N, C-alpha and C positions, 0 to 999 in steps of 0.2 A: 259392307253391303253391296257396293257396286264396283265393278272391275272392268278390265279391257274386254273381257269376253261378255260381260253383262253390265254395259254402261248405263249411266243414268240418262233415261230417255226424257227429253225436254221438248214440249210443244210451245213454240211462241204463237200465242193466240191473239188476234186483234185486227186492226185495220192498216192504214198506210204507214203509221209510225212503227208498226211491227215489220211490215213489208220493207220499209227503208225508203222514204221519199226525200232524202236529204239532198240539198243543193250542193253541199260540199262533198266532193268525191272522196274526201278522207274517212268517211264514215260508211263503209260498203255494208250493205244489208242492214242499215239502221243500227240499232243497238246490238244486233246479233253477232256482228263481226268482232267488236271490242268485248263482249261478254265471252265469247268463245276463247279469246285470248287470255282473258282472266281466269276462266275455268281451267284451262290448259296449264297456266302458271301455277295454279293452286293444286295441280295434280288430280283434278276431278275427271274421271273418265265419263264422256257424255256422247250422246248421239241426239241431235236435234231431229224431230220427226215433224211430218206434215205433207200434205198433198201437193204444196207449191214449192218451187225452187227459185231462189233469187239472191243476188249479191254475189260479189267476187270474193267469196270466203270459203273456208275449208268445208263447212257443212251447211249448205244453203237451204236446207228443208224448213218449211215454216207454214203457218195458217194465218198470215197477215193479208186480209182481203181488203184492198183499198176502198174506201167509201162505205163500208158497211158499218152497222150499229149494233148495240147491245142485243136488241131483240131479234135481229137477223140470225143470230146464232141459235136462238131458242125457237125458231120457226119450224113447224112440222114439215118434213119433206114428203111424208106419205100420210094422207088423211085417214088411211084405213088402219095403220098401225099406230100413228101418232109419233113416230120416230122423228126426232129433231136433228137439225143440222149438225149441232155440236156432238150429239150422240154418235152420228154417222161418222164424223171426223175422227172421233176416239175409237170407233169400231175399226176403222181403216188403219189407224196409226196410234195404238195404245201408248199412253205416256205415264211417266212416274211424277212429273211435274208439269203443270200448265202455267205459262207466264202470260197473264190476262192484261192486256193494255188496250182499252176500247172505251168510247164514249164521246170523243170530240165530235164525231159526225152527228151524234145525238143533240149535242149542244147546238151546233150549227143549223140543225133542222128544226129548232125551236122547242125542243123537249124541256120539260121542268126537271129540276133535281129530284123531285119526288117520283115522277115517271121513270127516270133513269135508275133510281135505287130499286124500284119495284121490279124492273126488268132484270136488274143485276142479280137480285135475290132469286128469281126464276131460273136464270142461267147458272148460278152457282149451285143450285140444288140439282139441276140436270147433270152437272159434271160430277157432283158429289155422289150421286146415285149410280153413276156408270160403273160397270164391273172393273174397269181399269183402276179404279180408285185413286186417281192421282191427287197429290197435294197441289193446292191452287194458291198462286201468289198474284194478287190483284194490285195493279199500280194506280195510284192516284193521278188524276189528269194534270198535265202541264197547263199553264194559263194560255190564253189566246192573245194575239197582238192587238194593239189599240186600234188598228186600221180596219178591223172587221165590223160590219154593220150590226145593229141590234135587230134581233128577229122581231117581225111584226106579231108574232104568235104570243109574245109575252113581254112584260114590262121590264124584267131584268135584263141586264147584259149578260153576255155569255160568260164572262169571268165571275160574275156574281152567282150564276148558276153553278159553275165549276167549284167556286169556293164552298157553297152549301153541300154539293154533292160530295166533295172530298171529305168534309166534316161528317156527314152522315155515313160514308164509306167506312170511316175509321171505327164506327160502332156496328158494322154489318155482322162481324163475326158473333155478336152477342144474341142476335135473334134469327139467324138463317139456319142454325143447326149444321152449318157447313164447317169443314176444317179449313176454311180460307185463311190466308194471311194477307194482311194489307201491307203494301210497301209504298214508300214516299220517296222519289228522287229528288224532292225539294227544288224542282225546276223553277226558273224565273224567265222573264221576257228575254233576257240575254241568252237563253238556251233555244230561241226560237229561229227558225229560217226566215227569209224575207216575206214569205207568204203569211206569217203570223199564225200558222196552223201546225206545221211540222217542226220537229226538233231539228236543230243543226248538229254539227259534229260534236260540239261540246255537250249539248243536251243528250245525244245518244251516248256519250260517255258517262254521263250522270246516271242515265237509266241503267246501263250495263253494270256500273258499280253498285247500284242499288239491288238489282237482281242478284249480283254475285254475292253480296253480303248476306241477302236473304237466304239463298241457297246454302252458303256455307254454314250459316247458324242453324238451318234445318238439318243439314248433315251431321253436324257436331252433335245435335240432339238425338241422332239415330235415325233421321229420316222419318220422324213421326212425332208424336207428342201433342201438347195442347195447341189450339189456334192462338194466335197472337199477332201483335204488330211488329214489323221490322222497319227501322228507320236508318236511312243513310246518315252517317255521322261525318 
């Protein structure tokens, strides 16, 4: 299906963990550097796409907008047409696959799991309805470090919100009507950088391996098929 002349176009979409905010310089471009190495080793012809460039890696294109939230991508850029940010990004750089890792900033901003899920449903529908018709892989969120304060906007801790959000995310495919696939990197607190928010080098390797496995299984299935969950083993 994909070749050197027509490579698999991959859009890494998210916030700073997609941009690559690692303290450890061994993880250039966050998970993107390790993922590119894994895809190349597996013989997958690829082209990362996006309006941003970052990381000392072979293909630095991405859409990792630091500090941004789930709903930021679904915001209308033009009140007349209602065209949203994510639609504009896909207009500019059509993709075959979208790797979606976003939500940590929503948690730190005080959002509930229910609010985040509702916003994710909206975002997935926008991507699913786009003419590019990409497959969407949605990563479950990593935990937060214990040093982070509890938001005054809710009674739950950030990790309690993340746990409920991840649980609900696992059932999203059943009611969004989207061809989204849920990916779990099975991250722990050991995979966090000292700030308790961003992944460290080990965490980025975990994310890369989970993305790589999901893409590989999708390609083995013909690059299409029924929605489902992919789990890092």
